[in-house]
N, C-alpha and C positions, 0 to 999 in steps of 0.2 A: 388612320395609321399610315405611317410612311417609313420606308427604309432608306438607306443610303442611295441617292439617286445617281451616283456616278456609274457609268456604264462599264461592265466588264468587257474584255476583249471580244467576246462572242457577239455583243450587241453592236459593236462598231465595225467589225470586219464583215466581209461578205456583201450580199445584196439586200436591199430593203424593199418593202411593199407597203403601200397605204391603200386601204379599201374603205370607202365611205358609203353610208346609206342613211337616209332619213326615214324614220319609222314613226307611225302615229302611236306614241306611248310616252309616258313620262320617263325621265332618267331613273327614277326609283323602280319602276316596273321593269325596265330593261335590265338594270343591275341585278334585280332579284332573279329574273329568268336566266341570266348569265351565270349566277353563282349558286343556285340551289339545284343539287343533283337531280331531284325528281323532275324539275322543269327542263333542265339541260338535256336530259335524255329524250325529251319530246320534240326538240327542234334541231339539235346539233347535227351538222354534217350536210354535205350535198345530197340531193334527192336520192341518189343511188346507194348511199351509205346509211346504215342503221347505227345509232348510238345505243349499244347494248348495256353499257354500264358507265357510271360517272361517280367519282368520289371527290369531294371538295372539303378541304380543311381551310376555311376562309379566315386566315390570319397571316400577318407577315411572317414568313418562314414556314408557313403551312404548305402542304403538297396538294396537288390535284392529279387525277388520272381519269382519262376518258377513253373508252373502248369503242373503236370504229370497226364495224363489220362490213366488208365490201361484198359486192354481188357474187364473187367467186368463193365466199366463205372465209377469206383471210381476215383475221382480226389484228388490228394495230392499236397499241396503247400509246396515247399522247400523255406526256407527264411533265410536270414542272413544279416550281416553287413560287409562291406569291412574294413579290418584292415590295410592292406598293399597293395599298388598299385605301382609296379615298371615296368611300360610299357617299352618294350613288354616282359619282362622276368619273372615277378612274380606277383601272386595275393595271398592274404591270406584273408580268410573270415570265419565268423561263419556259422554254418549249423544246421538247425533244421526243423522240420515239424510243420506247423500251425495246431492247436494252439500249441504254444511252451509249452513243459512239461519238466521240469528239465533244466540242464545246456546245452547250445548249444555245438555241436561238432565244430571242426575247420578243414578247408580244406586249403592246400597250393598247388597251381598249379605253376609249373615252366616250362618255355619254353627255352630249351638249344640247341643252334644251333650246328649241326654236319655236316658240308659241306652242301649238298643239303637237308638234313633231319633236323628235329628238334625233340628232345626228349621231350615229354610231361610227366612230373612227377607229379602225383597227390598223395599227402600225406594227409590222412584223419585220424585225431586224436580225442581222447575222445569218441570213439565208445563204447556204454554201454556193449556189449557182443560179443563173437565170432560169434554167430548166426547172429547178426545184421551186423557184419563185412563182413560175407560171402554174405549177400544181397547187401551191398555196393560194394563189389568186382564185383559182377555180373553187378550192375548198372554202375560202372565206366568203366568196360570193354566194355559194350554196348555203353556208351557215346563216348569212344575213337574210337570204330568201326564206329559209326555214324559220328564223326568228320572227320575221314580219308576218309570215303565215300563221305561226303559232299564236301570236298576239292578235290575230284577226285584224291586222292593221290595214287591210286592203292593199292597194298598190303602193309599194315603197318607192320613195323618190330618191334621186341622187345616184351616185355610182362612180 
């Protein structure tokens, strides 16, 4: 399934980030772990953050919500809308924190097979500042660490 691939202003303005990791799993397995709430809750977030809830309506125009609980007890909800779903190779969705303030950011996740490994490529666009980009980089690196560990992939390669 695919939606209009033209980028809204939020996706082209601001700062971008690309994070890559090779994980020993198929694109199908990684796509499933990324899109099924029960699995998402088990690996999402950096080591110090707990994913306490996840909701996924996996269809173009469907919404997702992910609750992150930080060590101080603060809970932040990440939310957005799926714009492109090309299972098992690509997801594109908006990204913002509830309550939404300003234009949403955009995340593209690609799963590219390389023999027994799959390269996960996360492109996060429309980030408001370099400081926020650095926090996103830390978060995405932690998510990919958690995903690799969840899938018992051993040492993830790349970066």
